N, C-alpha and C positions, 0 to 999 in steps of 0.2 A: 559545629554541630553539638547541641547540648545532649547530655545523657538523659535518657528517659528513666524515670523512677521505676523500679521493679514493682510489678503488680503482684500483690500477695496471691498465693495459690488459693484456689477455691476449696471448698470442703471435699473430702473423699466421698464422692457420691456412691461408688461401689461398696465401700465399707459401711456407709450409712444405710444403704439398701439391705445389705447383709444383716446389720443389726436390727433393722425394722422387721425383716422376715423372721429372724430368730425370736423377737419379741412376740410376733403374731403366733408362731408355733407354740411358744410357752403359754400364751393366753388360751389357745385352743386346748392344750393339754390340761391346763388348770380348770377350764370350764367342763371338760369331759370328766375330770376327777370329781368336781362338785356334783355333777349329775348322778353319780353312783354312791357318793358318801352320804350316809344318813346321820341325822342329829335328832335328839329327842327333847321335847319340852314337856315339863311336868308341872302340875299344880295340885294343891290339896294333898300333899304328902304322897304323890304318885298315884292318886286316885283317878286323875285324868292325865293321859299322856297323848302327845301328838308326835308322830314320827314323820319327818320330811327330809328331803335331800338338801344338799348345800345350795341347790338352785331353786329352792322353795316349792318343790313338787311334794304335796302331802301324800304320804304313803298309807298312813293309818291313824285312827283316833281310837283310843281305848278309854272307856268310861267304866269305872268300877260300879257295879249295880247298887252298892250301898249309898251312892250319892244321887241316885235317881229317886227324886221325891216329886210326884205329880203336884203336890201342894207348894213346892218351893223350886220352881224351874229357874228362878233368878240366880240362885246359888250355882246351879249346874251351868248356866250360861256364863257366869263369872269365872268359874273354874276352866271351862273350855277356852274362853278368851285368854285367860292367863297362861294356859298351856301353849296356845298358839303364839302369844307374844314371846314366851320363853324359847320356843322352837325357832322362831324367826331370829331372835338374838343369837342363838347358837349357830344358825346358818350364816349370819353376818360375820360372826367371829371366825368361823371356818373359812369364809371367803377372804377375810382380811389376812388371816394367817397363811392361807394357801397361795393367794395371788401375790402377796408382797414378798414371799420368801425367795423365789427364784427369778424375779423379774429384773431386767436391767434397769439402770437408773435413767429415767426419761430425760432428766436434765443433762446427763452426760451425752445422750443420743442427740439432743438438740444442740449441744455445744459443738458437735461435729458439723453443724451447719454454719459455722463461723460466728458463734456468739449469740445465736438465737435462743440459747438457753437463758439468756438474760433479756429476752424479748428484743434482741437486735438493737439495743440502745434506745428503745422507745420509752425508757424511764419507768418500767414496770407498769403496774396497774394504777398508779397515782393514788394509792391508798384505798382503792375500791375494795369493799368488804370489811374495812376496818371500822371500829365503832365510830359513829358520827359521820361516816362518809358512805352511806348506802343509798343516796338519792337515785343513782342509776339503777338500783335494784327495786325501785318503787317504794322504798321505806321512807317513813317520815323523818324529817331532820330532827335530831335530838336537842337542838339548841332552842 
């Protein structure tokens, strides 16, 4: 009778599920924090201010009366747009800082699935997304 090779143990599904649930809790907590944290975007030396939450809910817009000129509404429009862009950039920075700080490493979580962190030996994405290899993304070939 020949000896059968030992089958490698599978991933610890209980531990993996526990990690996934912890990640989900952390994401929910981070989303709740973003919903109550306010950021401010300014333009024109603070003459136009936009206050929004980290999840992009606009709370207020302040326009200094000195920038309201019925003859030049284009300037006011530009200032409001710039303040909104600034507030959005602040909210994105808040999201990046808040969501990345306490989150577990997703690659480490996938490694618990027996090497799926490296796409299970599928050879990665085959350069997808690299310059000159975006045909699958509908982009023209650079050559």
